[in-house]
N, C-alpha and C positions, 0 to 999 in steps of 0.2 A: 962282290961287287962295291964299287965306292958310291958316297952319298950321292954325286951327280947322277951317275948311271943310274941309281935307283929312282932320283927324281924324273929323271927322262923317263924310262919306263913307266912311274905312275904317271904321269904328263900323257904320255902317248896315248896308255890304256884309256884316262880320261878323254881324251879325244875322239877315239875309236867308240868309246860309248856314247859320247855326246852327236856324234856324226850317225851311229847306229839308229838313234831316236829320230834327230832332225831329219835327218835326209829322204826319207820315205815320207813325213809329214810334209815338208817342203815341195817334193815332187808331186806328192797327191794333190796339194793345194793348188801347185802352179799348173798343172793339166785342168783340173776343176775350173779355174778362172779363164784358161786360155780358151777352153771350149765355151764356155759363157759369152767370150766375145766373139764367138765364131758360129754362129746358129748354121746349122745346113738343111734346111729341110724338114726337120725333123728327126734327122741321123742323130741317133744316139752314139756317143762314144765306143759304146760296145760294139754296134755295129760297123761303126767305122775300123775298129781293130779287127773285126772278123773280116770285113772287106779287103784291109789290107792283108792278110793271112791268104785270103784267096788269091791274092795277085801271085804268091807263089806258085800256087798249083792248086787245081780243086782238092778238095775233102770230103770225107766222109763227114756226118754229123756227129757219128761218135769221136771220131778224130779232133773236130772243133773243138766237142765238151773235152778232150785231154788238153789241147794245145792252148785252148782261150780259158781253162780254171773255172767253167762253168757249169750249171747243171742240165742234164738233158732235154728238160723243158723247155729250160730258158734258150738253148742253142736252138731248138726247133722252133720256137716263136720266132727267135731274129731270124731265122733263115727264111721263115714262111714271110714274115712283113718285109724283108729286103726283097724278096721273089716278085710279092705283090707290086712292089715299087720298079720292078724289071732291073733290080740291081746284082742278081744271081738269079740261078735256074739250075732246076735237079736234073741230072743224066743220069740214065741207067748204066750201068757198067758194062762195057761190052763182053767182057770174059765173065761175068757173074752178073746175071740180070738180077739176082735178087740186091744187089748193092747200087745206091745211089749216091752218086757224087755231087758235091753243091758247086758250080763254075760261076765264077765272075763273069758279068755281062759288060760291053762295051760301056752302057750305061752306069753301072757300077765302078767300071776302072774311072770314068769323066769324074763320078762323084768323090772318090779317093782324090785325084788330082784336083778338084776344086777346093777339097777340104784341104788339103797341103799347102795350097797357093794364099786361101786365106789364111791359117794359120802363118804362115811364113811374113805375110805381112803385117800381120800384129806384130809378132815379136822384131820384125826387122824395124818398124815405127818406135818401138820401146827399147831396142836395142842402139838405136842410131842416136838417141838422149844420154848413152853413158859415156863419161869419159873414156880416154884411150887404155888408161891403165888396168878399169875395171872389164873394159871388153877382153883386153889379153887374159885377165885373170879368170874370166867365164869360159876363156876358149879351153885354158887348160884343165880347169876343171869338168869342163864338157869333155874332155879326152880322159879324164880320169873317169870319169862316171861310164864311159864306152866300156873300159877297162873292166869297170867292176862289174858291169851286165854281163859282160863276156864270161866272167867270173860265175855270175849267177846261173848262166846258159851248160856252163861246163858241169855245173854240179847238179843238172837234170832237172832244172825249173820248168821245163816243157813250153814257156812261152818263151818265141824268139823276139830278136830286133825287130821283125817286121811288123810286130804290135804298135809298133810308135810309129803310127800313122801320121 
């Protein structure tokens, strides 16, 4: 390997390391700040993620524990709170009466749609102020992030894109 190739490899490695540190940090802060801009009648981000998951299909509490990466007591509490608000309902499985599935209700679907609309409005307002070049770069970065997300899913991360309510 010549000197230039070696420098490119070191440079690429440094870029990978920097992104591995900064990407989760900025993504978490982005979501937290966006969520602060969009209050939703006491719904936590975790509850919104769970509702988005339930849009796919009904889940058992144990499945939600696994896919959402939360402790059983936390999921049980989230389900109970969402049920009290009318966002989900628990339904006994027709094939195995011991099993209880959590279903999203129409009110839960409306809560998710309202949340998405509010998130999109806040983001659209901010994005509208960006120059065209930055919008294009952000579009490309977003597509790349989608690919990175898919790679994480393929590794068996458990949590799918549906979590991105």
